[in-house]
N, C-alpha and C positions, 0 to 999 in steps of 0.2 A: 729129182730135177735133172734136167740136161744142162749142158755147159752154158747155154745162152740164158737159161733161167737163173742159174747161179750168178751169172755176170749181172743180171738185172737186180738181183737181191743185193749185191755189193753196191750197185749204183744208188739204190734206195737208201742204204745205210750211210753212204757218203753225204747224201743230201741231208738226212736226218741228223747226223752227227754235227754237221755245220749249223743247221737250224737251232740245235741245242746249245750252240756256242761252246763246244767242247775245245779246251785248249789243245793245240797241236793238230787239229783237224786240218786236212788239206782242203783246198777249194774244189768241192765236188760239183760246182755249178750251181749251188744253192743261192748265190747271189742274184741269179736271174729269176728266182721264184718270187711271186708276190709275198710281201711280208704279212704275218698275221698282226695286223695293226694294233690289236688290243693285247698282245702278248709280247713280253720281253723273251730273250732267249732262255732265261732261267724259268720263266713261267711255262714256256713251251715244253721244255725239258721235263718239268714237274708233271704237267698233264700227260705227256707221252707215257711216262713211267707209271702214272696212275691208271692208264689204260692197260698197260702190259700186266701188271700185277703179278700173278703166279705163272703166267705163261713163259715158254721160251720166247725171247723177244722176236726171234725170226718167224715164229708161228703167226704172230699178229701181222707183221709186215707182209708176209707171204699171202695171207688172205686177201689183202688189198691188191696185191700184184695179180693174183688169180682172178679177182673180180674184174680187173681191167685188162685181162689177157696179156699180162706182162708188158703193158705200155707203161713205162715208168713215170712219164709225165702225168697221165690220167690217174695212175695209182697214187702218186704223190698228192695230187689235188683232192683225191677222195679221202685219204688218210688225214690230211690237214683239216679238211672240212669236218670229219668226225671228231677229231681232237678239239677243235673249236666248239663244236656242238656240245660235247661232254662238259666243257668248261662253262658254257652258258647256261646248262641245265644244272650245273653243280652236282653232278652225280655222286661225287665222293662225299660231299657234305650232307646230302639229303637221302638219296635212294640207298646208298651203301651204309652210311653211318647210322642213319635212323631206322630205316627198314621196318621190320616187324615189331620193333620196340614200342611202336605207337599203341600196341595192344595192352601196354602196361601203364599208359598215361591215365591219370586221374580225371583230367578234363580234355579229352581228345576233341580235336576239331571235326567238323563234318567230313572233310577229306580224309583225316585219320580213320574215322569210322568207315568210310567207303572203301579205303584201302584195305584194312584188315578184314572187312566182310568178304572180300574176294577170296582170300585164303580159306576162310571158314566155309565158304560155299562149296568148295571142292570142284570148282569149274576148270582148274588146271593143275597138273602135277607131273612129275617124272617118275616113271616106273619101268624098270627093265631096259633091255637093249634089243635092237633089231638084229637081223642076221649079219649085218656089217659091223656089229659091235657099237652101233651109235645109240646113245641114250634116247629113250622114247618120251617125248614131251606130249602129254595128252591134254587136249582142250575140248571140254564138253560145252559145245555151243549152246545147247538147249537150256543150260543153267545160267546163261547171261541175260541180265535185265539192264538195258541201257539207262533206265530211270532210277536205278538204285544207288548211283554214285555219279559224281561229276566226271567230266572228261579228264581233268587233271588227275583225280584219284585213280582213274583207270590207266592212264599213261604211266603213273608211278608204279602201279601194280605190274604192268607189263615189263617195265625197265627193271624192277627189282627181281622178277622172275628171270630175266635174261642174264642179269649180273650174278644171280645166285647159281644158275645151272651152267654158266660158262665153264666152270671147273670140273663139271662131271663128265665132260667130253675130253678124253685123254689122247695124246698123240700115240700112234700115228693116225688114229681116226678121231679128229677133233671137230667133227660135225655131229649133228643130232637129227633124229627122226621126229617130225611134227605130225601128230595124228589128230586131225579135226573130227571129233565125233559129233556128227550132225543129228543124232537121235533126238526127236522131240523138237527140232527146229521149227519155229513159226515166225511170222513177220514181226512179232513182239520182241524177238531175240536179235533182230538185225540191227547192226550198229556199224554204219559205214565209216564213222570216225575211227573206230578200232581197226577195221580192215586196213584203212589207209595208213594208220600209224604202224601197224605190224609190217606192212610192205616197206615203209620208210626204214624201219629198224633193220629188217633183214636184207634189204637191198643196198643201203647206203651207210648204215652206222655199225652194223655187225655183219659185214659181207662174208660169204662163203662159210656160214655157220650151219646152214641147212644142207643136209645131205639127201633127205627124202621127205616128201609131203604126202600124207595119205588123208583123203577126204572120204570119210566112212558113213555109210547109211544115209546118204543125202535124200531128203524127202522131195516130193514134187515141187514145193515152194522154192526150193534152193535153186533150181535150174533157171528160173527167171532172174534171180539175183546174180547167178553166175554169169550170165551174159553181160552184166555190167562190170563185174569184178575182173573178169579175164582180160578186159581191155586195159586195165591198170597194171597188169603183171609184167615185170621184167622177164624177158625170154629165158634167162637162166633159171630163175624160180619156176616159171611155167613148165620147163622141161623136167622138173623133179616131181611134179604132181601126178599121183595115181589115184584113181577112184576105186573104192572097195565097198562091197555091200555084205557079203557072207563071210563066215569065219575062213573058209578056204581062200578067200581073196587076201585076207590079212596074213594068213599062214605062208603066202609067197614071200612076205617081207620080214615076218616075226615068227620065231620058233614057238612051238606050242607051250613050252615051259615058261616063256617070257611074256606070253599073251595072257592078259587077265581073263578070268573065268566069265565075266560078263560079255566078253567078245568071243567066247568059245574056247579059250585056252585053259591051261592048268593052274595058272597063278591065281589063288583064292584071295589075294590081298585086295582090300579096298581102302581108298584114301580116307583118312580122318585127320583133321588138322591138329597138331599139337600146340597148345597155347604157350606163349612166352612165359618164362618163370622169373620171378623177382630175383635179382642178383646175378642173372646170367650174363649181363653185360657190364659187370663191374669193372673190367679192365679198360673200358672205354674212357674212364676218368683217370687213369693211371698215366699221366703225362710223362713222368720221369722214366718209367720203364719203356714206354713207347719211344721216347727220345733216344734211348740207348740202342734199341733195335733199328730205328730209322738211321742212326749214325752208321751202324754196320751195313745197312742196305745201301746208303750213299757211297760208302767205300767200295762195295761190290759193283755199283752202277759205274763208278769212276773207272774201276778196273775193266769192266766189260766194254766200256766206250773206247778206252785206249787199245784194247785187244781188237776191237772192231776196226779202229783206224789201221792197224797193222794188217788184219785179215783182208780188208777191202783193197789193199794194195798188192795182195798176193795173186798169183795166177789162179784161175778158177778151180783148178783141180788140186788145190792145197788147203783143205779145211784146217781150222784152228781148233785143236783139241783143248787148248787152255781156255779159249773163249766159250766152248761148250761146257767145260767143267765149271766156269764162273756162272753160266746160265743155270746150272743145277743148283749152286749155291744161292743164287738169287731166288729160286723157287722155294728152297728150304727156309731162307730168311722170311719170305713172305708169309709162310704159314705161322711163323713165330709172331709176326706183326698183325696178322689177320684179326685176332680178338680185340686188338687195340684201335682198329679203324673201321670195323664192320660189326654191326649188331648181329646177334645170333640168328640164323635162319632155320626154317622148318627142317631143312636137309641135315643140319647139324643136330638138332634136337632128336631127329628120328634115327640118327646114327648112319645116315647115307654117306656123309663126309665126316672123317675124323680130324683130329687136330693137326695132322701132317698132310692133309689134303688127299688121303687115300679114299677111294670110293667103293662102296658095296651097295649095288643097286637093289639088293634084296634084304638089306638090313632092317628096313622099316617093316614092323609087324602090325 
């Protein structure tokens, strides 16, 4: 970042610290911001840190700044809107906490069945990385049937995927490559609700998470639909889209060893869903141990916030080593907390993510 961008990051944190009601925070101008009418300062602070989870806190804030070209006022409005949206959808209590555990229910609801059927279908998964070391998230559009699940179940599936793969993209490359495989696409697969929801997610709620979009092997029917879809695209996302048809086209972006064999590469792996197992989420009910880890996390958050107040008052060329060290401790703490607040995901069962948050994209066999 250049010095001006550093300064904008400091300004963002001054506003956020005050909106969180942190004792000792200076007036960063947050008094002039519209209040989140349905949240107290404690509630906002809780939701903000539930958004950060295992990330370096700056990484999250910077994505919103980049999305709004370092206009602090616009970035703040966007971040506040995303925090409020997460609270309204109760992502921590539904998408994150419950997740794939619905596959273990004795009496699943129709939405539960619709949700888990998406994972079993193989319509989307992460495998390998592109040439910029971004995780490749494959979506096989030809496997989608809009009539097989409700819109709510489909949205939950999308959000659970995004929340599950957020931690697969590691700094300094914290974006991912989205590969839309259009093989077999017909009008029966077209779902404009899903398209609009994906655009909402990647433009406004998880901005700057897409590094590259590949639209592969689009049939003739797609181009009529594309004339409609392209009019909805944010220019930033539109600029990242590339159309591919042959193996050679894909190899411009993905190395041969990371490209699956069905696309002409050397990776023979094929997706097969690993079903949830009884007992894998036992720690979700251990409130006592969870409370101890959350107490440690709250102490680390308090420390980070106080160090942020000090750092935000420093000249822009003086980074805070203590603050960055605390961010590392927060990440380590999160992975201790994770099994107490998140049901086990496919990527954990497959060994792609271990208990410390380390990632091996080729672990799944």
